[in-house]
N, C-alpha and C positions, 0 to 999 in steps of 0.2 A: 585460508585467502581472507584478505579484508574488502570491505566494499569500495569502489572506485571513490574518489572525491566527488563533491557536489558540482565542479567546476571542471569535472573531466569531459573532454568533448571527444578524444580520441577512442571512444569503444568502438572494438570491432564490431561487426555484424552477428555472431554468435552471442556475445555478451549483452548487446541489445534484445536479443531475442528470447533470452533466457529469462524465465519467471520465478520467482519464488514467492513465498506465502508470507505476510506481514500481517500483524495485528495491530490494528488502531484503538488504545484506550481511550474510555470515556468513565463519565459517573453512570454508576448503576440507574436503567431509567431511563437513558440518553441513546440507547442502542438504535432506536429504529429513524432518528435525526441523525446519528453519525453515519448510519447506512446510506439515508437520503442523500448525505451531502456527498459521500464518496461515491455513491452511482451517478451524480452530478458531473463530477471530477473525470467519468469515464470509467472507473477501476471495475475489474470485471472479478468473477470467484468470490462474490459478495457472501459473507454467513455470518449473523450476529451469534454474540457468545453471550451466556446466561448473565455473566459477571461484569458486565461493563466493556464490553468490547467488539468490533467487526475485524473479523479476518478476510483479507482479500488477496488477490493475485498482483504483482507488477514487478518490475524491472526496477534496478536501485536507482534510477533517475524519478521514477514514479513514487517511490519510497520517500524521497526527500520532498516531493512534492505536498504528499499526504502530510507532511510535519508542518 
């Protein structure tokens, strides 16, 4: 199944509440900065990764917002 389009506003209740895990990539050493930015944007389940990224939980709309 492909993710809904960024402009999709007709998601049903179940799709909006279904969270997935995503990874936001960054340059090595900037993981704490990215972690803080994602935290301030309200993302949950944050976990810094050792080689340039932060894992987070979100729905697809949040994934688009993080990018």
